[in-house]
N, C-alpha and C positions, 0 to 999 in steps of 0.2 A: 589490484589490479583498477584501472581508472578506468572508468566509462570510452575513452576514446579509445582505448587498446579492445574493448571488446564490448559485443553489441548486442547483451542477454537478451534481446526481444527475440531472436532469430533460435534461439534455443527450441531444442524439440523436447519433446514428454513422450516418454513411453505408452504406446495403445494400453499396455497392461493397468494405469493407473484410472480408475473409475469414480467419476464423482458425483454420479447421477443421483445419488442417494445424500450427497453432501450440503453442507447449508452452513453459507458466507454471509457473514457483517462485513460491511463495507464502512468506513468513519472517513467522511472526507470533511475535509476544512473548505471552510468557503473563502478562505484567505485569499489571497493571488488565484481566485475562482478560473481566470483563463487557464493555468497551470492544469489546478485540480479535477477538472472538469476533462480535461483531455486524458488524464491518468485515471478518471473513474471509466471512462468510456474505453478506453483500451484494456484494463483490469477485467470490468464486465463481459467489452467482448471475447475475451481469455477465458473465462468462466464457462462462457457458451459453447463455445468452441471448442472445448474440453470434457463437454456433456452434464456441464452442471445446468440443474433447471431453472427457470425467470424466477419461479415461483419461491427457490428456494435460495434465492440473493437480496439479502435485505440490506438498503441502503441508510446512515444515518449521517445527517453532516452535523456540524461543530463549528462553531466562531471561526476558532484558527486554531494552525498545528500545535499550540501549549494545551489544548483542551482534546487533542486526539486522544492522549492516553486513559483519561476518563472515559471517553464514549467508548472505548476498547475495552476498557475494565466493566463498564456496563452490557455489552455485548456480549462480553466472552464468558461472563457470570451465567449465561443462560444455556442450560443445559442440552438447548436446542440447536445453537452455535457449533459450527465445527471448526472453523477458522476465520481469524479477522485480520482484513486487510486495512490497512493504514495508509492514506493518502494524504499530501501536505505537501508545501512547497516554502521554505522558507530563504528568503534574500538577503544577502546580506545589506547593510545599511550603514550607516557612518558613525553609529555606538554600538558599546559592546551588546548589547541586548540579542543581536543573533546568535554569540555562543551560549547565551543561558537560556535562551529557547532552544535550540538544538541540542543540546548537552539536556535538559530535562526531557523534550521529549523521547529522544533515544533510551535513556532509561526507563522511563515512564514504561514505553511498550515493549521494552523487553523484562520490566517488572511483573507486567499483566499475564502475558508468555508465565512465566515461571507461577506466578500465584495461580493460573488455573490449567496448566498443563495443557495448552494448545495451543498449536501456532499463531500467532499473533505477528502480522508479516510489517516491516520495516519500507514503506511505500514514500518515503517524506524526501524530496528535494532538498539540498542545503547548499544554493550556489551564492558565487558573486554577481552575478547578474542576471536579469528576467531571460537574454536571450540563450544563457546558459541551462535556463529550468525552460525553456522554448526548444531547446534544442534535446531534453531529456523526458518530452511530454509530447515523441510522435516527431522531432527535427531530427536530425542527421545522426544523433546518438539513443535512435531508437525512443520505447516508451517504457519507464520506471513502472508504469499501472501492469503491463502487461508483464513485465519482470516480477513484479507482488505477486499476481496471479497466480504465474507458474510457481513461486517459490513455494505457495500457499496451498499450491496441487502435491509438489514433492513433499513437503511436510507432512499431509495426511498419507501420503502412502509410505514413511519413513518404516 
């Protein structure tokens, strides 16, 4: 279902889900910083709002979305991290670069989750325009950072 049909930022989490003792790693791409910072702020606030402790949320920056997979792996290999949230933004350009980056990032993040048997969440926007990205980073379609944090919480309570 497309984001225009469903805004997951408004979804509720059961109060039974306790994340007070959980530790979260957030890997944030520096590319398209206006968007990724908005994703980070929403993810961070959602974790706090649902009981995570500030000292248990660790942020690491990577240069671009392509590097999210390795950053996620470095965090996921730590036994102290319970879930990793990857936040990035890839905007379509004039070349096929977009396709290769998006596919590689999705595959890499999935591979890290399976390798370390813990939630590694895909919070990467793959849009045609910057406006579409902004609409999904706190604009009219909610905030995918919020949704990524909710997904991490739900997966930890699977």
